[in-house]
C-alpha positions in Angstrom: 5.4 -5.0 -41.1 2.2 -5.1 -39.1 1.2 -8.6 -40.2 4.4 -10.0 -38.7 4.0 -8.2 -35.3 1.8 -9.9 -32.7 1.1 -7.7 -29.8 3.4 -8.5 -26.9 1.2 -7.9 -24.0 0.3 -9.1 -21.3 0.7 -9.3 -22.0 -4.0 -8.8 -20.1 -17.6 -4.0 -21.1 -21.1 -3.2 -21.9 -24.1 -5.4 -23.0 -24.3 -8.5 -20.7 -25.9 -11.8 -19.9 -25.8 -11.6 -16.1 -26.0 -14.4 -13.7 -29.4 -15.1 -12.1 -28.1 -14.6 -8.6 -26.6 -11.6 -6.9 -24.3 -11.5 -3.9 -22.5 -8.8 -2.0 -20.5 -11.3 -0.1 -16.7 -10.7 -0.1 -14.9 -14.0 -1.0 -11.2 -13.7 -0.2 -10.1 -17.3 -0.1 -8.8 -17.4 -3.7 -8.4 -13.9 -4.9 -6.5 -13.0 -8.1 -5.2 -9.5 -7.2 -2.8 -8.8 -10.1 -0.9 -10.0 -13.1 -0.6 -13.8 -13.2 -2.2 -14.1 -9.8 -1.2 -13.9 -6.1 2.1 -15.6 -6.7 2.8 -13.9 -10.0 3.4 -17.1 -12.0 -0.1 -18.1 -13.3 -0.4 -20.9 -10.8 -3.5 -21.5 -8.6 -3.8 -23.6 -5.5 -7.5 -24.4 -6.1 -8.5 -28.0 -6.5 -11.6 -30.0 -7.6 -11.8 -29.0 -11.2 -14.2 -30.9 -13.5 -12.1 -33.3 -15.7 -12.9 -34.1 -18.4 -15.3 -31.3 -19.5 -18.7 -31.8 -20.9 -18.9 -31.6 -24.7 -19.7 -27.8 -24.6 -17.1 -27.1 -22.0 -17.5 -25.8 -18.5 -20.8 -24.1 -17.6 -21.0 -20.5 -18.8 -22.1 -18.3 -15.8 -22.0 -15.0 -17.7 -20.3 -13.0 -20.4 -20.0 -9.3 -21.0 -18.8 -7.1 -23.8 -15.6 -5.1 -23.1 -14.2 -1.8 -24.3 -10.9 -2.0 -26.2 -7.8 -3.2 -24.5 -5.8 -6.4 -23.9 -5.7 -6.7 -20.1 -7.4 -9.3 -17.9 -9.4 -8.1 -14.9 -8.2 -8.6 -11.3 -10.4 -10.0 -8.5 -10.6 -9.3 -4.8 -13.2 -9.8 -2.0 -16.1 -10.6 -4.3 -15.4 -7.8 -6.7 -13.9 -7.9 -10.2 -12.0 -4.9 -11.4 -12.0 -4.3 -15.2 -9.7 -1.8 -16.9 -10.6 -0.9 -20.6 -11.1 2.0 -22.9 -14.2 3.6 -24.5 -13.3 6.2 -27.2 -10.9 8.7 -25.6 -11.5 7.6 -22.0 -9.7 4.9 -20.0 -12.2 3.2 -17.7 -11.8 1.2 -14.4 -14.9 -0.4 -13.1 -15.7 -2.6 -10.1 -18.4 -5.3 -10.6 -20.0 -7.8 -8.3 -18.5 -11.1 -9.4 -21.9 -12.9 -9.3 -24.4 -10.4 -10.7 -21.8 -8.3 -12.7 -23.6 -5.3 -11.4 -21.4 -2.2 -11.7 -20.5 -0.9 -8.2 -18.5 2.1 -9.4 -16.7 3.6 -12.4 -13.5 5.7 -12.5 -12.5 7.3 -15.8 -9.8 9.6 -17.2 -9.0 11.0 -20.6 -6.3 9.3 -22.8 -4.8 10.1 -26.1 -2.7 7.1 -26.6 -2.3 5.9 -30.1 -0.4 2.7 -31.0 2.6 2.9 -33.4 1.7 -0.4 -35.1 -2.1 -0.1 -35.4 -3.1 -2.2 -32.3 -5.9 -0.8 -30.2 -5.3 2.0 -27.7 -6.7 0.2 -24.6 -4.9 -0.9 -21.5 -2.2 -3.5 -21.6 -1.8 -3.8 -17.8 -4.3 -5.4 -15.5 -5.4 -3.6 -12.3 -3.3 -4.2 -9.2 -5.2 -4.6 -5.9 -3.5 -4.1 -2.6 -5.5 -3.9 0.6 -8.0 -1.1 0.1 -6.5 0.3 -3.1 -6.4 -0.3 -6.8 -3.6 0.7 -9.0 -3.8 1.1 -12.8 -1.0 1.9 -15.4 -2.4 3.0 -18.7 -0.7 2.6 -22.1 0.0 6.4 -22.2 2.0 6.0 -18.9 -0.4 7.5 -16.3 -0.3 5.7 -13.0 -3.5 6.0 -10.9 -4.4 4.9 -7.3 -8.1 4.8 -6.4 -10.1 3.5 -3.4 -11.2 -0.1 -4.0 -14.6 0.5 -2.3 -15.7 3.7 -4.1 -13.3 4.3 -7.0 -12.3 7.7 -5.6 -8.9 9.0 -6.9 -6.2 9.1 -4.2 -3.2 10.0 -6.3 -1.8 9.9 -9.9 1.6 10.3 -11.6 2.1 11.0 -15.3 5.3 8.9 -15.7 5.8 10.0 -19.3 6.0 13.7 -18.4 7.8 13.3 -15.2 10.5 10.8 -16.3 10.8 11.6 -20.0 9.5 8.3 -21.3 9.6 8.1 -25.1 6.8 5.9 -26.3 7.8 2.3 -26.7 6.5 0.2 -29.6 3.2 -0.7 -28.0 3.0 1.9 -25.2 3.2 0.9 -21.6 2.7 -2.8 -20.9 4.6 -3.8 -17.7 2.2 -4.2 -14.8 3.5 -2.8 -11.5 3.9 -4.9 -8.3 3.6 -4.1 -4.6 6.5 -4.8 -2.2 5.8 -3.8 1.4 4.9 -0.1 1.3 6.3 0.4 -2.2 4.7 0.2 -5.7 7.5 -0.9 -8.0 7.1 0.3 -11.6 9.2 -0.3 -14.7 9.3 3.2 -16.1 12.4 3.5 -18.3 12.6 7.2 -18.9 15.2 9.1 -21.1 17.0 12.5 -20.8 15.4 15.8 -22.0 15.3 16.1 -25.7 15.1 12.4 -26.4 11.8 12.8 -28.3 14.0 14.0 -31.3 16.3 10.9 -31.1 15.7 7.7 -33.0 14.5 4.8 -30.8 17.7 3.0 -31.6 19.7 5.8 -30.0 17.6 6.2 -26.9 19.3 6.0 -23.5 18.1 5.7 -20.0 18.2 8.4 -17.3 18.3 6.4 -14.1 14.5 5.7 -14.0 14.4 2.1 -15.3 12.7 1.2 -12.0 10.8 3.8 -9.9 9.5 2.9 -6.4 6.5 5.0 -5.3 5.1 5.2 -1.9 2.0 3.2 -2.4 -0.1 5.4 -0.1 1.0 8.8 -1.4 2.5 8.4 -4.8 5.8 10.1 -3.7 9.0 8.8 -5.3 11.0 6.8 -2.8 13.8 5.9 -5.2 14.6 5.5 -8.9 17.4 3.3 -10.3 18.8 1.8 -13.5 19.5 3.1 -17.0 17.5 0.5 -18.8 14.5 1.3 -21.0 11.2 -0.4 -20.2 10.0 -3.7 -21.7 6.7 -5.6 -21.6 7.7 -8.1 -18.9 6.3 -7.3 -15.4 8.5 -7.2 -12.3 9.0 -10.4 -10.4 9.7 -10.5 -6.6 11.7 -13.4 -5.2 13.8 -14.5 -2.3 16.9 -16.3 -3.5 19.4 -17.8 -1.0 17.8 -15.7 1.8 18.0 -12.4 -0.1 15.1 -10.4 -1.5 15.3 -9.4 -5.1 13.2 -7.4 -7.5 13.8 -8.8 -11.0 13.1 -6.6 -14.0 13.5 -8.1 -17.5 14.0 -4.8 -19.1 14.6 -3.9 -22.8 18.3 -4.8 -22.6 18.3 -7.6 -20.1 17.6 -8.7 -16.6 18.1 -6.1 -13.9 18.2 -7.4 -10.3 17.8 -4.9 -7.5 17.3 -4.8 -3.8 13.7 -3.8 -3.8 13.8 -2.1 -0.4 16.9 0.1 -0.9 16.8 0.5 -4.7 20.4 -0.8 -5.1 21.3 -2.6 -8.4 22.7 -6.0 -7.5 23.4 -7.3 -11.0 22.6 -6.9 -14.7 22.5 -9.7 -17.2 22.3 -8.6 -20.9 19.7 -10.6 -22.8 18.1 -9.0 -25.9 18.0 -9.6 -29.6 20.0 -7.2 -31.8 16.9 -6.4 -33.9 15.7 -2.9 -33.2 12.0 -4.0 -33.3 12.3 -6.6 -30.7 11.2 -6.7 -27.1 11.4 -8.8 -23.9 7.8 -9.7 -22.8 7.9 -12.9 -20.8 8.4 -12.6 -17.0 11.5 -14.2 -15.5 10.8 -17.7 -14.0 12.5 -18.2 -10.6 13.3 -21.8 -9.4 15.4 -21.9 -6.2 18.5 -19.8 -7.1 18.0 -20.2 -10.9 16.2 -17.8 -13.3 14.8 -18.8 -16.6 14.6 -16.0 -19.3 13.1 -16.3 -22.7 12.5 -14.2 -25.8 11.5 -15.1 -29.4 13.3 -12.8 -31.8 16.9 -14.1 -31.8 18.5 -15.4 -28.6 15.8 -17.7 -27.3 16.2 -18.8 -23.7 18.8 -18.8 -20.9 19.0 -20.4 -17.5 21.2 -18.5 -15.1 22.2 -19.1 -11.5 22.7 -16.5 -8.8 25.3 -17.0 -6.1 26.3 -14.0 -3.9 24.9 -11.5 -6.5 27.0 -13.1 -9.2 25.5 -14.6 -12.4 26.6 -17.9 -13.8 25.1 -19.3 -17.0 23.8 -22.9 -16.7 22.8 -23.1 -20.4 21.6 -20.8 -23.1 20.2 -20.9 -26.6 22.7 -18.3 -27.8 24.6 -20.6 -30.2 21.5 -22.6 -31.4 19.5 -21.7 -34.4 15.8 -21.8 -35.3 13.8 -24.7 -34.0 17.0 -26.1 -32.4 16.6 -23.5 -29.7 15.1 -24.9 -26.5 12.4 -22.3 -26.1 11.4 -19.1 -27.8 8.8 -17.4 -25.6 6.9 -14.5 -27.1 4.6 -13.0 -24.6 3.4 -15.9 -22.4 5.3 -16.4 -19.1 6.3 -20.1 -19.0 5.2 -22.2 -16.0 7.6 -24.4 -14.1 6.4 -27.8 -12.7 8.7 -30.3 -11.0 11.8 -29.5 -13.0 10.1 -28.8 -16.3 9.1 -25.6 -18.1 5.8 -25.5 -20.1 4.7 -22.8 -22.5 4.1 -21.5 -26.0 7.2 -21.2 -28.1 7.6 -19.4 -31.4 7.2 -15.8 -32.7 4.7 -16.3 -35.5 1.4 -18.2 -35.8 2.8 -20.6 -38.3 5.7 -21.7 -36.0 3.9 -21.6 -32.6 3.9 -24.8 -30.6 3.4 -25.8 -27.0 6.6 -27.2 -25.5 7.8 -29.0 -22.4 11.5 -28.4 -21.7 13.7 -29.9 -19.0 14.8 -26.9 -16.9 18.2 -28.2 -15.9 19.4 -29.0 -19.4 17.2 -27.2 -21.9 16.2 -30.5 -23.5 12.9 -30.4 -25.4 10.8 -33.2 -24.0 7.8 -32.8 -26.3 6.3 -30.2 -28.7 2.7 -29.8 -29.9 2.0 -27.6 -32.9 -1.4 -26.5 -34.1 -2.6 -24.7 -30.9 -1.8 -21.2 -32.2 0.1 -18.9 -29.8 -1.4 -19.8 -26.4 -1.4 -19.0 -22.7 -1.4 -21.3 -19.8 -2.9 -21.4 -16.3 -1.9 -24.2 -13.9 -4.1 -25.7 -11.2 -5.0 -29.1 -9.8 -2.6 -31.1 -12.0 -3.8 -29.6 -15.2 -3.2 -26.6 -17.5 -6.0 -24.4 -18.8 -4.7 -23.5 -22.3 -6.3 -20.6 -24.2 -5.2 -20.3 -27.9 -5.3 -16.9 -29.6 -8.0 -18.4 -31.9 -10.4 -18.8 -28.9 -10.0 -22.6 -28.4 -10.0 -23.5 -24.7 -8.2 -26.7 -23.7 -7.7 -28.8 -20.6 -4.3 -30.5 -20.6 -2.9 -32.9 -18.0 0.5 -32.0 -16.7 2.9 -34.6 -18.1 6.6 -34.1 -19.0 6.6 -37.3 -21.1 3.9 -36.3 -23.6 1.2 -33.8 -24.6 -2.0 -35.1 -22.9 -5.1 -33.3 -23.9 -8.2 -34.0 -21.8 -10.7 -31.7 -23.4 -11.0 -29.0 -26.0 -13.9 -26.6 -26.7 -14.7 -23.5 -28.7 -17.1 -21.5 -26.5 -20.3 -20.5 -28.1 -23.4 -18.4 -27.3 -27.0 -19.4 -27.4 -27.1 -18.8 -31.1 -24.1 -21.1 -31.7 -21.7 -18.3 -32.5 -18.2 -18.2 -31.0 -18.0 -16.1 -27.8 -14.3 -15.3 -28.0 -13.1 -13.4 -31.1 -9.4 -13.3 -32.0 -7.0 -12.2 -30.7 -7.3 -14.0 -27.4 -3.9 -12.9 -26.0 -4.5 -12.5 -22.3 -3.7 -15.4 -20.0 -6.8 -17.0 -18.3 -7.4 -16.4 -14.6 -9.3 -18.3 -11.9 -10.8 -17.2 -8.6 -13.0 -19.2 -6.2 -13.8 -21.8 -8.8 -14.7 -19.5 -11.6 -12.5 -19.3 -14.8 -12.3 -16.1 -16.7 -11.2 -15.8 -20.3 -11.2 -12.9 -22.7 -11.1 -12.4 -26.4 -11.0 -9.2 -28.5 -14.1 -7.6 -27.0 -15.7 -10.0 -24.5 -15.0 -11.4 -21.0 -16.5 -14.9 -20.2 -16.9 -16.4 -16.8 -17.2 -20.2 -16.5 -17.8 -22.6 -13.6 -14.5 -24.5 -13.5 -15.0 -26.1 -10.1 -18.6 -27.2 -9.4 -19.9 -26.1 -6.1 -20.1 -28.8 -3.4 -23.6 -30.1 -2.8 
């Protein structure tokens, strides 16, 4: 069983080779404050990248060992916030982005153990909002600490408070901030559910819990869904604000301010051991959903809180399905969806799909299951095998510009499998991680 189960995380630190310069400056122009960046879709507005890359890839500024976990860091005001685990303690640290000097450390005990043998480190990246940092550990404990000192402000044990029965890979849905609320996919169950099989689990009205981001008090809870590994998406559609939660059984759309359920669209494989892990992709009043176990993808349209199907993969089989997203959230560019399709390593391929019709424009096998970051007309593509690629955005064909396997001074690969976390970029610096290492590269050369 375990060999056929890739981790669906977001899916996303000790000895070091620090940079030679140190700075306490607070760069805020292009921060990366949470999962998939400031706009929540793995898209950056930065420009001026080096294309093509030198033979050895972009310049390596530094690299550092990490504790166990699968989450990428988040970046704000010249600080990088790293969430990992050492032995039986979860650890949040703030570093200076240039020197990698540790500014502070916050730790707490954790006893999380994965059902399928994956490591017990964090799956969710830190969420930075104003002067606070929020973490959501795999055991279900939510913490809020001060961004400048790492002091604890409040915490909530969601497992104990809402009756959460451990999901396959623990907690892996990164919260989001909406106004004065922290929106969390919790997915609790009624008392006594620990003795019930997972197939028989039911919700208890805590699919989504909104916490006061300043105090941790519950402002509302809503929905009978169980949690998934997709993270909440906030969007304004036809002038109305929605919180979109691709939960275990399908898409839950709520009014994020009032906590009212506006619609529910069922979309989940019938297999017990299946999950939804890719975030919804919103384009105008349409929402693209994808999973890899059975159904594939669907494009739905919202009109006056009503759902209309534009097209789905429901009746297609195997490779005939338009797109089968595993854990990567696809990226939309000018009417086309790009992303890694396929559940297993031997079937994974990068695809470009026409959003309006589901037509596959091109497919590129051999890249392993991969993650994308979009900026400056290019995709940064990181394969789970550690290969880093620069790909030009092109709906007509796969157009690879550069490819490199990052190596240290001794010629050994820097990134060890699995490289499952999506790359991030902030102020010209690209960050990628493998099993136990974070690497920082100079993606955009400084202006002379």
